[in-house]
N, C-alpha and C positions, 0 to 999 in steps of 0.2 A: 295627255302626255304623262308618262310614268313619273311618279314622285321619286326623288333621290333621297331626301331625308327631311326631318322637321327641325326647326329651331324655334322653340316656344310656339307662338301662334303662326309663324311663317312656314310655308310649304315650299321647299326648294326643289325645282324640277330640273331635269337634264337641259331643257330649253333655256332655263334661267342661267345655268352655268355657261352654256354656249353663247348666250347673249353677252355676258360679262367678258368672256374671252375675246369675242369679236371686237367689242368696244375698246378693250385694253390694247388689242393688236393695232387697231386703227389710230388710237391716241399715240401709241409708240411710234408708228410710222410718221404721224404728223410732227412729233417731237424731233425725229431724225431729220425731217425736211427743214424745220425751222432752226435747229441747233446751229449756233455759230454765225447766224446771219442777223441782219438788222431787223428782219421780220419777227424774231424772237422778242426783241424789246417792244415792238409794236403790239404783239400778242399779249405780253405782260401788262402793257398800258391799258389795253381793252378790258382785260380781266379786272384790273384795278378800278376802272370806271364802273364796271358792272357791280363790283363789290360795294363801291361807294353809293351807287344808286340804291342797292338793296338796303344798305344801312340807313340811308336818309329816309327812304319811303316806307320801309317796313318796321324799322326799329325806333328811329328818332322822330319820325313823323314830321320831317322838314319838307313841307309841301312844295315850296317854291324851287328849292334846289333839286328836290326829287323830280319835279315836273320837267325841269330843264334837262336833267340827265336822262329822263325817260324819252324825251324827243330825240336825243342823240342815239339811244339804244334802239329806238324804233326803226332806224334805217341800218341796223346792225348787219343784217345779211348782205345788203347791197354794198355796204362799206367794206365788209370782209372780202367780198368778191373782187372789189377794186384794189384794195390794199395788198391782198395776198394772191393776186393773179399769177405771178411766176410760181409760187409755191403750190397753188391749186393745179396749175398746168403740170408740174412735176409729179404731183400726187396721182393725177389721172393717167399720166403716161406710165407711171409705175404699176397702177392697177390694170391698165389695158395692155401692157407689153407682154410679149411671149416670154421674155426673160424672167418676169415676175413669177409666172407659173412654173418655169423650168427650175428656178433656184429654191423654191420653197418645198420642203419634203411633204407638207400636208397636201398642197395642191397637186403635187406629182401623182398622188394616188388616185385622184379623180379625173386627171386628164392624160389620156394615152398619147396624144399628139405632143411632140416636142420640137422646138425649132432646130433646124439643122445648123451645125456649126461649120466653120471653115476648115478645109483640109490643111494639114501642116505645110504643104508645098506653097500655099497662098500666104502663109505667115512668114516663111523664111526670108523672102525679099525685104519685108518690113524690118525684120530683126537685123539682117545684114546691113541694110542702109542706115539704121539707127546706130549700130555699132561703129560703122565707118564715120558717120557724121559726129559721133561722140569723140572719137580720136582727133578729128580735125577741128573740134569745137565749132561746128556749124549749127546754128540755131534752126529748129524745125518744129512744126506741129503737124502731126498726121492723125486725122480723124477717121475712125472706122465706123461706118454706118451699120446699124443693126436693124431694128424694127421700125424706129422712128424715121420718117422721110426727112432728109436734110436738104431738100431742094431749095428752100428759102435761103439757107446759108450758102449753098452752092452757087446760087444766082448772084451773090455779091462778088464772086470772083470771075475767073476766066474759065469757061468750059473747055474740057479736054477730051474726056471719054477715051483714055489711053490705058493700055494694059500695064499692070503694076510690075515694075522691075527695079532692082537696086540702083542701077545707073540712072534711070529716069528720075527717081526720087532725089538722088544726090545732085543731079543737074538742076532740078527745080529749086532746091534750097541753097545752091551755090551763091555766095554773097554778091556776085556780080550779075546774077540772073535776074531778069525783070519780074520773075514770078516768085522770088524767094520770100518776099514780105507778105506774110499771111499764112494760112493753113491750107493743106490739101485735104480733100474729102474723098474717101475711097468707098465705093459701093459695088458689090458683086465682083470683087477682084479687079475693078477698074478705077483709075483716078478720074473721078467725075469732074472735079474742078480744082484749080489752084488759085493762090492769092485770095483766099476766102476770108471774110471778116466774121469773127465769132463774138458772141456775147461774153462780156466780162463779168465774173462773179462779184457779188457785193459782200462776200464773206470777209469779215474784218479780223478773223482769228488766224489767218494764214501767216506763215513765217515771213520775215522781212526780205529774205533772199529770193522769194518767189516773185518773178517779174511778170510782165504783161503776157508772155507766152503761157506761163503756168495758170494765170488767172483766166485767160481766155479758154484754155483747155478745160479747166474746172467748170467754167460758165457753160460750155456746150454740153457737158455731161450733166449739168443741172437741168438744162432745158430739154434734154433728150436722153435716150438710152445708149448713146454712142460711147465709144471708148476713144480716148485721145492719147497719143504718144508724144512726149515732149523731149526735145534735146536742147539742153541749155547752151547758149552761146558763150556764157561766161565761164562755166565750169566743165561743160561737156557731159554732165550727168544726164542719164536717161530716166525719165519718170513716166508714169501712166496715171491718167485721170479716168475715173469711172464712178458714176452715180454721185457726183459732187465731191468725191474724195480723191486724194492723190497718194500714190505710192512712189517714193523718190529713191534715187540712187540705185537703180537696177543695173545688173550686168546683162550682157546679151543673152546668156542662158536663162537668167531669171525672167527677162522680158518674154522670151519664147514660152516658158512654162506658164507665165501669167496669161498670155494671149490664148494659148491652147486650152487653158482651164476656163477662161471667161467666154470664149467664142465657140465652145463645143456644143 
């Protein structure tokens, strides 16, 4: 491998630079996944235990405490898999999803294939239904499946397999409808299921005005690459959750632009 430059006795190669950049990128993505969640506190605790073990065994020569901490660290990989299972799942989904390739300018150059988005005529019914329910202050969660299969969550509700339309969405979320409580999951421009139960995020940094709808919408986007539209029953505000983050208080026009951009 061709040398890049020398620093004293060290020889810096292009491969070394690439190695550092890849590790830095992965660490940044891990930080993004853990940021704002209880897992961040757990991760800091694990790092603190490792630092204490290193100090006791390597510096202070405290053999008993060092041996006890070494036993704890000995099962570290297994413990990390168990404790950070949701975060590892999200990380693997991010790496394996087509949207990860499509959204990164570096990977775009190496992959000619790109996931096909939804045409605008498939998004219009969602936007119109959201705007209408916003005016009527009708609560709703609309989950748009992308690359991650949401069959597990669809099975928690009532299967429909119906064509998407503004009137059907409004009827589902009408407060006296038996299907209004829960989320609808849309796949391939069809409402796959209604009254679906979604996982709730454990992010403790969310604003107090975010209720269970917002937390469930964030939760499903943490567990998958889906996009969730939320209409607040209290305020009528339209929000969108994506990749564990939420964009609040959107107008119908802003919602349409957001969906066209993210689903292209």
